[in-house]
Each structure stands twice: as structure tokens, then as C-alpha cells.
C-alpha positions in Angstrom: 0.0 0.0 0.0 3.0 2.3 -0.2 1.7 3.8 -3.4 -1.0 5.7 -1.4 -0.2 9.3 -0.8 -3.7 10.6 -0.1 -6.7 9.3 1.9 -10.3 10.4 1.7 -11.6 9.4 5.2 -15.2 9.0 6.1 -15.9 10.0 9.7 -19.0 8.4 11.3 -18.2 4.7 11.8 -14.6 5.1 10.8 -13.2 7.7 13.3 -15.9 7.6 15.9 -19.3 6.4 16.9 -21.4 9.4 17.9 -19.4 11.1 20.6 -17.1 8.2 21.2 -13.8 8.2 19.4 -12.4 5.0 17.9 -9.6 3.5 20.0 -6.2 4.7 18.7 -7.7 7.8 16.9 -4.9 10.2 17.8 -2.3 7.6 17.1 -3.9 7.0 13.7 -3.4 10.6 12.6 0.1 10.7 14.1 0.9 7.7 11.9 -0.5 9.3 8.8 1.7 12.4 9.4 4.7 10.2 10.0 4.1 8.5 6.7 3.5 11.8 4.9 0.0 10.7 3.9 -2.3 13.6 3.2 -6.0 13.3 4.1 -9.4 14.9 3.7 -12.2 14.0 6.0 -15.3 13.6 3.7 -18.6 12.8 5.3 -22.2 12.5 4.1 -23.3 13.9 7.4 -24.5 17.5 6.7 -25.6 18.4 10.2 -22.4 20.1 11.4 -20.2 22.9 10.0 -16.5 22.2 9.2 -15.6 24.3 12.3 -17.7 22.0 14.5 -15.9 18.9 13.2 -12.6 20.6 13.9 -13.7 21.3 17.5 -14.9 17.7 17.9 -11.6 16.3 16.7 -9.8 18.6 19.0 -11.7 17.2 21.9 -10.4 13.8 20.8 -6.8 15.0 20.8 -6.6 15.5 17.0 -5.7 18.8 15.3 -6.9 19.3 11.7 -7.6 22.5 9.7 -11.0 23.3 8.4 -9.7 22.9 4.9 -9.4 19.2 5.6 -13.2 18.9 6.3 -15.5 18.2 3.4 -19.2 17.6 4.1 -22.1 16.8 1.9 -23.6 20.1 3.0 -20.8 22.0 1.4 -21.1 19.9 -1.8 -24.9 20.5 -1.9 -24.5 24.3 -1.5 -21.9 24.2 -4.3 -24.4 22.3 -6.5 -27.0 24.9 -5.9 -24.6 27.7 -6.8 -24.2 26.1 -10.2 -28.0 25.9 -10.7 -29.5 29.0 -9.2 -28.8 32.7 -8.7 -28.0 34.1 -5.3 -31.0 35.3 -3.3 -33.0 32.3 -4.5 -35.4 31.2 -1.8 -34.4 27.9 -0.3 -36.1 25.9 2.5 -33.6 23.9 4.5 -34.4 20.9 6.6 -31.0 20.3 8.2 -28.6 21.3 10.9 -26.1 24.1 11.2 -23.8 22.6 8.6 -26.4 22.8 5.8 -28.0 26.1 6.9 -24.6 27.8 7.1 -23.4 26.4 3.7 -26.6 27.7 2.0 -26.6 31.1 3.7 -22.9 31.9 3.2 -23.4 31.4 -0.6 -26.1 34.1 -0.6 -29.3 32.1 -0.8 -32.3 33.3 1.0 -33.4 30.7 3.6 -37.1 30.5 4.4 -38.5 29.6 7.7 -41.4 27.3 8.5 -43.4 30.4 9.3 -42.5 32.0 5.9 -43.8 28.9 4.1 -47.0 28.7 6.1 -47.6 32.4 5.5 -47.6 31.7 1.7 -44.0 32.2 0.6 -42.7 29.5 -1.8 -39.2 28.1 -1.9 -37.5 27.4 -5.3 -35.5 24.6 -3.6 -36.1 22.3 -0.7 -32.8 20.8 0.5 -32.7 18.1 3.2 -30.0 16.6 5.4 -29.8 14.7 8.6 -30.0 16.5 11.9 -31.2 15.3 15.3 -33.7 18.1 16.0 -35.8 17.6 12.8 -39.5 18.0 13.6 -42.8 17.5 11.8 -43.5 21.2 11.0 -40.3 21.3 8.9 -41.2 18.1 7.0 -44.7 19.5 6.4 -43.4 22.9 5.1 -40.9 21.1 2.9 -43.7 18.9 1.4 -45.8 22.0 0.8 -43.0 23.7 -1.2 -42.4 20.5 -3.2 -46.1 20.1 -4.0 -45.8 23.7 -5.4 -42.9 22.8 -7.7 -39.8 23.3 -5.6 -36.7 21.3 -6.6 -36.2 18.6 -4.0 -32.4 18.1 -3.2 -30.9 15.7 -0.7 -27.5 15.9 0.8 -26.9 12.2 0.9 -28.8 8.8 0.6 -27.6 7.1 3.8 -30.7 5.4 5.4 -28.9 5.2 8.7 -25.9 6.4 10.6 -23.8 4.5 13.1 -23.9 5.5 16.8 -22.9 4.0 20.1 -26.5 2.8 20.3 -26.5 1.1 16.9 -27.8 2.3 13.5 -30.2 5.3 13.8 -32.3 7.0 11.0 -30.2 9.0 8.6 -30.7 11.5 5.8 -32.0 8.8 3.5 -34.8 8.1 5.9 -35.7 11.8 5.9 -35.7 11.8 2.1 -37.9 8.7 2.0 -40.5 10.3 4.3 -40.8 13.4 2.0 -40.7 11.4 -1.2 -43.6 9.3 0.2 -45.5 12.4 1.1 -45.0 14.1 -2.2 -44.4 11.4 -4.8 -41.3 13.4 -5.9 -37.8 11.7 -5.9 -34.9 13.9 -4.7 -31.7 14.9 -6.5 -29.1 13.4 -4.2 -25.6 15.0 -4.0 -23.4 13.1 -1.5 -21.7 9.7 -1.8 -21.8 7.5 -3.8 -22.2 10.4 -6.3 -19.0 11.9 -7.8 -19.0 15.5 -6.4 -17.5 14.8 -3.0 -14.7 12.6 -4.5 -13.9 15.1 -7.1 -13.7 18.0 -4.6 -11.6 15.9 -2.2 -9.1 15.0 -4.8 -8.8 18.7 -5.8 -8.1 19.6 -2.2 -5.5 16.9 -1.9 -3.9 17.6 -5.2 -4.2 13.8 -5.7 -4.9 11.5 -8.6 -6.9 8.3 -8.8 -3.6 6.4 -8.9 -2.4 7.6 -5.5 -5.6 8.2 -3.6 -7.9 5.8 -1.6 -11.3 6.1 0.0 -11.6 4.8 3.6 -15.2 4.1 4.7 -17.5 1.8 6.6 -20.5 1.7 4.2 -20.4 -0.4 1.0 -23.3 1.4 -0.8 -21.7 4.8 -0.5 -18.1 4.9 0.5 -16.9 1.8 -1.4 -19.3 2.0 -4.3 -18.6 5.7 -4.7 -14.8 5.2 -4.5 -14.9 2.5 -7.1 -17.0 4.7 -9.4 -14.4 7.5 -9.0 -11.7 5.1 -10.0 -9.8 5.1 -6.7 -8.7 2.4 -4.4 -11.2 1.5 -1.7 -10.6 0.5 1.9 -13.4 -0.9 4.1 -13.2 -0.8 7.9 -15.5 -3.1 9.8 -15.8 -0.7 12.8 -19.1 0.9 11.5 -22.2 -0.1 9.6 -20.8 -3.1 7.6 -20.2 -6.5 9.1 -18.2 -9.4 7.7 -21.5 -11.1 6.9 -22.7 -8.0 5.0 -19.5 -8.0 3.0 -19.7 -11.7 2.1 -23.1 -11.3 0.7 -22.5 -8.1 -1.3 -21.7 -7.5 -5.0 -19.7 -4.4 -3.9 -16.2 -5.5 -2.8 -13.5 -3.2 -1.6 -9.8 -3.5 -2.5 -8.8 -3.8 1.1 -10.6 -4.8 4.4 -9.4 -3.9 7.9 -11.0 -4.3 11.3 -10.4 -0.6 12.1 -8.1 2.4 11.7 -5.5 0.9 14.1 -5.1 -2.1 11.8 -5.2 0.1 8.7 -2.4 2.5 9.9 -0.1 -0.5 10.6 -0.4 -1.6 7.0 0.0 1.8 5.3 3.4 2.3 3.9 4.1 -1.5 3.6 
């Protein structure tokens, strides 16, 4: 694996479960730096801002710059910039990460009260966040029924936690699609945008870059579609039984990041 110079690292299920860091997390990053392996942390989770992820990693004893954090919220907002003018009305169902990404690019974010008062969003964009509530789903459905473009940050049906798999953004999208009959445009992994952005940030190529993730349907399938090496860790959502029964097969499989860093450079 000594040809690898760059890693695109998923976070949930790879680096931590919820608010619990994986064993050996600080040592893993120290090992990457010792091996001169560059990294970008690329997550489908759109609920947090890059700054919040930097602060979370700092609590775990790991120092990374904001430029090393790439979320599906950032990719979604970039997609909207390519499709719509600034000041376009957008209704956001999502956490601080998605709200900030949309607002800092000049879009006008509507509230539930705005929608219920008769304003109509041109776009409804949806990402996971723990505080999601029925009035938001209802307002989003109202806008989509009126013709708003339905955009999802990522398709993950669940996300790993210390309690086990919990409903993720894909579950939110399914709820709204069921209510409206409209399928969303989905931005995050396994789509190409996050991988392309990550490689630009790394200055990497498909030949010297690998995707490290815990989910076959997004991390591994997306990495393969991007033409890069894929590394599955079994510390998150995918079990050995899942892997054995899947048509999606990674290039490498490790129990966790501790086992991975021992093999890098060999």
C-alpha cells in the first residue's frame, strides 16, 4: 500500500461512533503524518459545520484544519450555486452545517413560518439532523407540491452510533418522497461530487488516492465509481456477513483504523 499518498476518510463509523472516538484515533493521525500521507475527512453527514468537526476532533486530541473537512452540506451548496442565482429562496431541513453552507453562498433561507404564510421556496434541501421535527417536513412537502426542486445531501438510510444504527438523511428523504411522490436529486456519496472535490483539495490522482469508509453502498461504491482504491473498515455499519453477501467488494478490508495504519506504507 506504499503507493498511497492521499486518503479520503469517512468519519461516522470510521473515526468515531457518535461522541465516542475509535480506539487509537490520535495515534492513527500521528501515523498518517509520520508516513507523509495527506488526508481529507469527507462525510455524508451534513448536520455540522467544518468548524464544529474541527472542534470535535480537538476534543479527541486530534488537530486538523477546516480545509481538511468536506461535508455533503458544502457539496450540496456548491451544486445549488451552479443551478440558481444568489438570493434564490431555499427551504432547509437540516442542521447548522447545511444552513450555514446555504446562507454563506447568498441564498435566502425561508423559515417554516414563511412557508406557512404563503412564501414558496424554489429549492427544498434536506440533510440529517437530530432536531428535525414535523412542521419542517410539512413545510418542505408544501413547497415541493408547489414545484420546488427537492435536493438531498446524501442517501444514507442510517448512521452509526454508540447505540446502533439510527435513522439518517436517506430516511428523511424517503419520508418526504412518500408524502410528495417526488424523488430527490441526491448530492453526496456515492455520487462523484465529494470525491472530485476531495481530490482537488488533496492535489491527488486516482492512482495515489484511496477512500476509507464503513459503508459499502456509499463509501466503497462511490470510490470505485471514482476510479480510486477502496478500503473498508469493519468498525461501522458493515459486518463481515454483509461484506460476504455483497456484490460491492473493496480493494482492502481492515478491522479498524488501528489495523489500517499498521499496513499503510508497507
